[in-house]
C-alpha angles and dihedrals in degrees: 000000000000092000093049090050090052091051093050091049091051091051091045095057093042094051092040089060091047092050093046090054094041093055094038093246091133116070115236106240138148090234089074091073091050091049091051092048091051094046090049093049092049090048094053093043092051090047088057089045093056090048092050092051095056111108096222099040096114091062091054104049094094091050091051091052096048091044091052099048093043096049092045092054093042096051090049092047092047090052093049093048094056096041094047089047089053092051091045093050091050090048090233116109091158135079096283091068094067109019108138121228094262138091104209143024120295120254112271128213126219091228118099117246128253115298093036094281111142116212120221116228109281092234095056111115102173108085129113124255090253091058111157098014093108095067097054089046093053092048091047090055089054090058090045091049090050091049093051092048092049092047102041107020118075094190092085093071086112092064114114129191092235090068088065090048092055090050092049093053090048093051093046089053092051090045089057090051092050091048090061097039091051093055111139125198101250099156093126092048090052090067092070121083093220088068089073101026095060097055091039094054092040089055094046093044093049092048092045091051092050093044090054090061097048093092094045092056095033094241127151112252094246091054093049092049091048088055091049095047096073091086091199098311095128096167093065112022097064093046091051093051090048090050091051089061112277115088091172092056088042091058089052090050090054095049093044092060094041088055090045092055091049090050091050092051091054097039101047098074090045094051090046090055088053088054094246104129097159091054089050091053094044092052088057089060113177091352092066090091096055127358098035096029096094090048091050090049091049095044103036103025136256093280089072095055096091091049091047092050094048091047092052095042094050093047092045090054091051096051098075089044103044101037096060091035095056093041089055089056089064 
């Protein structure tokens, strides 16, 4: 019953933010982005703090690292296997297999996307190959800082888990607002079947890759699926798992998706050169609508921007639903 209540509260705050933005109850101000960034920073710091305050944490650091790297690679490989199988079955490994029903890039908004990640304009060409790596690294440092404070500094004895809960609810509300405000007119792209097949197979491939590792790491199936259901959204998935009662597994969830995003940034140009645009988009997961979008536009072409945005948007909407759902299954 406690798990069900937590799920309902998560949905309530997410949908409340969406309703507030839809009915213009939330004022449109630039301060919203700063509030989201602050809430996210505090959440990740507090997650690290909770991990550092665990008595047996030093014995689990190696397990967290191995779990994170293995799940990141497995979720990407699972995605690639299904998307490449789809293209092989259709007999079209090239661009025609997944070209959305659109001629040009989708309309972009100036608002940052959910999770505080700000997309670059899709037409921008001048960015380095390591574009986007700075943000995951900065957020990772927040978790490390929290861990070190919790482990070495006795002054944080006042910290209580419910403080993280309040921050999480606030962030979910703001995420709901951003999901509505970042809406893009993708009506033409919706006419193409690849628009739905790519996120569907990305989801199934990621979950399948995670499930395959459950026995190796002696994880319950639900926990393994919960780790795999972040789809690259590192700033939310780890916090959700920590809030559901396992900060160690939450740390792994955070790192899994940081590593997955790094893999995507390195793999997208390579897959595009192999004329596999759908695979490039799928590897990006939830980040294909923001962090990896400029790289996808540059590598695959502007015609794939609508498909990339829809893929990222659908997977992002699934993260706050699937992560706690699978975790509750045990």
